[in-house]
N, C-alpha and C positions, 0 to 999 in steps of 0.2 A: 764412553762410547764416540760421543763429539771428537776428542782426540782423536780416535782408533779411525773414525769417516775420514779425518781428515788428513790421517796419514795417508787409506788408500785414494782417497782422490790427487793425490800430490803423486799416488805410484802411477799415476796414470797420466802422468805432464798435464795437469788441470790448478787453471788458476785457482790458489785455496787461502780464505783469508778463515783467522779465527776470532770472536767477539766474545768477550767474559763483563759480566756485571761487574767485576771487582778488577779494575785497573793496575792496582800495585800485584797481586796474584798473578796477574796475563804476564805483565812485561816480568817476572821471574820468572815463567816458564818458556817466555821465549829468550831470555840470557841463560836457562838452565840448559835450554833446548832438547828439556824434559820435562814431563812432567809429572814430578815427583811424588804428588800428592796422591795424585786420581790412576796414573800408569806409569810407577817407577820403572827404572830398567832399561829402557825403550827411546834413542835417541831418537827426537824428530826430525821431517827429513828438512832438508837446507834451505827447499824451496816453500814452506809452508809459514806464511806470514801473518802476522798477527795486530790486530787495530782496536785499538782500546775507545776510538772517538765513535759513539755513538750515532753521530750525521755521517762520515763516512761509511761505515761497514756494509751499507747498503749500495752503495755507488757501482754501479756495472754490474750486478751480481745476475745471474743466472738461476739461483737456485740456492734457497734457505734449509739450513737442514736446524732443526730445535732441539737443545740438547738441553732442555731445563727440568729440573726437579718437578714433578707436577703441580705440589702445593705452592710453587712460584713463578708456573709460569706464568699466570694474570699480571701481575707485577712486571713481569720483565716485559712482556709486551705490554701493556701500558705505555712503558719509559718509550720503544721502541716505536712504540706505533706510526707517531706523524712521521717517520724516516723510512718507511718499507712502501717499497713501489706497489700503484695498485694492484698489478696481476700477474709478480714475483709467486713463484711455485713457493711451498714449505711443507718441507718433513717433517714427523714428529718422528723421534725418535723414545720418547718421555713413555716410561710403563707409568699409570694409575689412571686414581678418580678422584676429582678434588673434591674436596670438603664441602658439605653444607650445598652448591650445587648439584653436585653429583655427576658433575659432565665429566665427558672425558677430551685427552690432549687436544686434540684435533676442535674438539666442541667451543674450548675455551678460547684459543686462537682465535678462531668463526669467529665467536661472540665480544670479541674484544676490539679486531680489525672491523668488525661492521659488516661483512661478507654479506651478501645476499644466499650463498649457501657454501657448500664446502668442497667445488670443483677443482677450488686452487691447492687443496690442504689433501697431503697424504700423513702415513703412517709405515714407518720401516718397522717390523718386530720379527723376533723368530727367536730361536737357540742362536744367541751371541755373545757369551763369553769375554772381554772386551782385552783382556792378553792374550785370551790366545788367536783371536786374531792378528794384535799386533803383530802376533811371531808370525802368522800367513799359513793357519792351519785351516785347512780344508773345513769350510762351513756353509749356513744355508739362513736364508731368512725372507720375509714376505713386502713387497712394497705393496700397500693396503688404499684405496682410493674410489671414489665415484666414479670420476676420469678418466678413462683403461687405457688412452692416449699415453696422459698425464705420467701415469705406472709405468707403462712400458721406457718412455724413456727414463724414467728413475732405473728402471731395471738396465736398463742398457748404460747405463751412469756407471754404476756403482757395482756392474758384476765382473770378473775379475776371474783367473784360473784359477782360483782358492776360494772366494767368494761368490755364489751361485747364488741371483735374487732372479724371485717366482714372484709371480701379480697376484693377486686377490683383492674383489671386489667389495669382500666384507669387511667394511673399515671397521663396522661394529663391532664386529665378532673380533678380529683381531687386535685392537685396544680393549676391549674387555677382557679377551684371556691373556695379553699382555701386563694387564693389572692385576687381574687374583691371581695367577699364575707366584704371585709373591707373598700373598696371603699364606698358601700350603707352603712354599718354600722355608717359611718362616714355623712353620709344625713341623717340616721333614728335620730340621735343625736342633727344634726340642727334642726329638726321637733319636735326632746321634747325640746328644748330649744327653739323653739319661739311659744311653744304650737299650732302648726298646728293639733294637734288631732286622733285620732284613725285609721279616715278614710283616712285620709294622709299618715297614717305609712303602712298601710295596700295596698293600691297602691304602695307605692315604692318597699315592699319588691316584690311584684307581679312584676311591672315593672321592677325593679330590676334582678330580675333570668332573664327574659326575654333575657336581655342587657348580662349577665354571659354566658347565654347558646348559644347566638348565635351568639358571641367571641368564645369560646368553640369550639361551631363544628367545625368554619372556620380552626381551630388551629390542626381541627383533633381531639378532643374530641367525646366521646360517650353524645347522647342526656340523658340516663337514670341518668346520673352522676348527672346531676344538678338537678333532681328530689329527687335524696337519701339522703345519710348522709351528705355528706360532697360538696354538693349542699345546697339544700332547709334548711334540718336540721343545717345546721354550722352557712348559712344566718340568720334563723329565731334566734337562739341564740344570735347571733353577737348583732343582732338590737334592743333587749329586754333586753338583760342584762347590770342589772345597773353597775357590774363591768367591762364590758367588754370596754377596752381603746379606741376604735376609735370612739363606740357611742358615750362614755364620754366627749371625746374629741370634737366630734362634737356639745353633748350636750353644751358646754363649747363657742364654737363658737356663737350659735342658740342665747344663754345670753348674748353676746355681747362683749367677749372677743375680741381681734386677736387673728390671727393664733400664731404668739410669745407668746402671755401669754398665749393661750391655751395647747401649748406647752408645754412651761416650767414649766406648773401646773402639768406637767403629768407623772408618777414615770416612767414610759418604754417605748419603741419607738412607736408611732403609724405609724404601716406597713402602713397605706392606705393612706399616703398623698405619699408617694416615688412610691408606685405602683401605685397611681392613674395616674403618669409622664408616667409610662410604660406601663398601658392600653391605654391610649391616643396612644401613638405611637404606638403600635399595631395593636390597633383597624385603625388608617390608613391605617398599611400597608395590612390590612388585608380587607381593604373596608368593614368594617362593622362599621352602626351606633350605639351611645351609648348617644343617651341625656344626660338620670342621669346622665352619670361618665364625661361627657363634663362640665355638669353644677357645680361638684363641683370641678373640677379642674380649672374653671373660678373662684369660690370663693377661691379658695386655694393658685391660684397661678395668676389670675391677679384681686384680690381685687374688682370682681361685689359684689353686695350686694346681700344680700340674699333673698330678695322681687324681685328682678329684674329676679333672675336667677330663680325663683316660678314661676312668672309671665310669663317667656319664654317655659317653661315647659308646664305648660297649655294650653298655648299658640297658641303650635302646630299644626299643621294640622291636623286636626281632617281624621280617618283611621277608616278601622276593628279593632276588639283588635288578631283574627287571618287572616292573607290571604287566599283568596278564592283558591290559587296554594298550601297553606300549607293545605287545610283543605282536598283538591284532593288527593293530597297524602297520607295521614292518611285515607281517604276513600278507 
């Protein structure tokens, strides 16, 4: 996604520089004119620049896009902290929750940079499969943050005739939805791998969204965020896309690969694995029941057989889809 957004901004004739933690890898991408490992088959714009130096990358910059896998954000921003201008806005496109601290991406950056609040932080999220964006297929996303002026500027900066950006002031819900959908996507891949069918996947997506919403609301997010682009929209895309790494990882498990084999055969970081650990802990703290997430956790970390996990989910105590109290609240 970092590469794709660089391409998008270059297409708007903006001055774009890409930095990476690994100077050798960055220079290989620059020399090839293509991100062969993560976005093969798409030539990069001639005006896209690459900057390997930590000190120079921030010079003259108006906006930073942070495209770092969640469990590595802290280390990267500790490295860049002393080179980061005080008032520069930062947009995180990371989807995950940090292990142990249970912080969202924008919260990690705020903590590392010792910011007094998150006013200069925003998140960009939504149903955005990178290779489709690279082909300039129509897509949408949300720029979320507490500063409406900032997210409005980000909206204008990133919108094109094929990429439509909305704004959302619920950054808590947007980041939590983006993180948790990756867990459900692993489950969707497992369903594909074992051939459990479309009825099963529809049930998974629907009940998975219920779990995501339940925990999000317990953390202070708004309900409507989870039925929007960054909730339902992103969840559906991630659960059906053949190129989504979380779904693909789950499919490999469903077809018989071990967790280790499936991870090794996946090119990039499968965010849903680490996020699953964080969400289970967060759910415990918030006293939120998440049976699907719990089942995936037990498959990934406790070696529970997939058939056993599915049988246990299907044989849970029977209940109403919507509780009477919830119906009365809506009435």
